[in-house]
N, C-alpha and C positions, 0 to 999 in steps of 0.2 A: 592463510592465517595459521600461525603455529599454535598448536594446543599447548597451554601452559602445564598440563598434567603429563602428557606422554610425548610432547614435542613433535607430533605428527603434523605434516604440512597439509592443511585442509584447503579447499576451494574458498576464496574470499567471499565473505557473506554467509558462510555456513552457520547454522544455529547450534549444531552439535558436532563434536569431533567424530569423524568417520571411523576412527580407530578405537577410541575408548568410550565414546558417548558423552564426554564431558560437555557441559553447557558453555557454548562459546558466545552467547548473545551479548555478554557484557565485557568480553575480553578486549575488544577494540574500542571501548568507550574512552574518549579523551578524559583526562583528569581535569575537573572543573577548576578554573582559576579565578573566576569572578562570582559574585552573588547570583547573577543571571544564569551563568553556566551551571552553578550548583542547583538552582531551582529546576532547570531543564532536565538535569540528570535524575532528580528526585521525583518530579511530577510524572504521573502516569497519563497515558493517552486518554483515559476515561475522563480526565479533567478538562479536555478540550470541548466537550459537549458536542460531539459529532452528530450529524443528521443520519436518519435511516437511509441506507443505500437503496438505489434502484436496482432490483434484481430481476433479470430476465433469463429465460431458458436459452440454450445454445441455438435452438431453431428459430428464435425470434429474428425478425428482419432488422437490418441496420436502420431502416426508416422508423421502426418502432423505438429503437434505442435513441435515435436522434430526437424524435418527438418527445420522449420522456425526459431526456436531458434538457431540452429547451424549456419544457413546462416547469421543471424544478430548478432551472438555472444552475445546473451542475455540469461538470466536465467529464463524467464517466458513469458507466453502469457495470455492475458485477454480473458475470455470466455463470450460470449453474447448469449442471447436468445431474438430474435426480436431485439430491439435496447437497451435493458437493460443489464447492467453488472450483471452476475449471478455467476461468479467464476473466479478463477485464477488457472493456471496450472504452476507449477514451477519444477525446477530440482529435488527438494526434493520430490515432488509428484511422479515424474517418478521413483525415487529410492525406495520410501516407499510404494506406492500404486499399482504398477503394478503387483507384486506377480506372475510373470511368464506368464502373459497375453500377447497375441500377440499385438504388437504396432498398426498394421494396422487394427485390428479388434476391438479395444477398443475405444469407443467414449469418448471424454473429460468429458462429464457429469458424467461418472462413477468414475472418479479418480481425478477430480478437487477439489480444496478447494472452497466450496460454500460460498456465501455471505461474500466476503472478507472485511476486514477493509479497508476503503477508506479515501483519503485525498482530499482536494481541493487546487487549485493552490495558493489561498490566505492564506492557512495555513502556519505557520512559519516552518522553518527548525527544530527548537527545538521541535515542535509538532511531526514531522515525526520521529525524533530521539527517542522521548519518546514512540511513538506507536510501533516502531520497537523493542525497548528494552523490553517493557512490553509484547508484543505479540510474541516475538521471530521471527519476520518477517525479511526477507531480501529484499522483494519487496512489495510495497503498491501501488495500482492503484490510479490514480487521476481521479476524475469524475466531471462532471458539469451536473446537472439535471438527474443523473442516467446514463449518457452516459460516457464511458471511453474516457479520453482526453490524458492520459499519464500514466507513471509509474515511481515511484521513487525507486531507489535501494540503498542499503547500500553503494555500490561502488560510486554512484553519491554523496552521502552525504560525504563520507570520502574524495573523491577527492576535494570537495568544501572546506572542513576544511583545507586540506593541502594547497590549494591555499591561503586561508586566512592567515595561519601561515607563509607562505613564503613571503607574501606581506609586 
């Protein structure tokens, strides 16, 4: 991603220019062409009404995570070490990374996705859609000061788009 200020070639998806520190979060937003697109660019993620995330420590077992995910009917848990978000564990991680391991004996730190892409509540819905599409994610944590505050799922976004279209 080319910085519009200093023309430095940054890694795709960077939030800030590595050279000059310019905000790159909105540089790659598409220009809205329809009323729906304009609404998605303007609306913040806080308007989705996301649920409280399940937050577990990195030493928690995969069995604990799966049980919590089933109880809340969600597809992911956020993983913290101390008070900082360090990972996310999703249904996809359970399917692809467990490789025959015992659920109760495997700590999340061994199979979680480390350093997940994050969003802030004041990011637009369009930014979330873009990051999900580019990264192939179905769940993206919301953070404030490194602390997890929520999670946005593709289901949340699709539900919101349907509500807009039905209105």
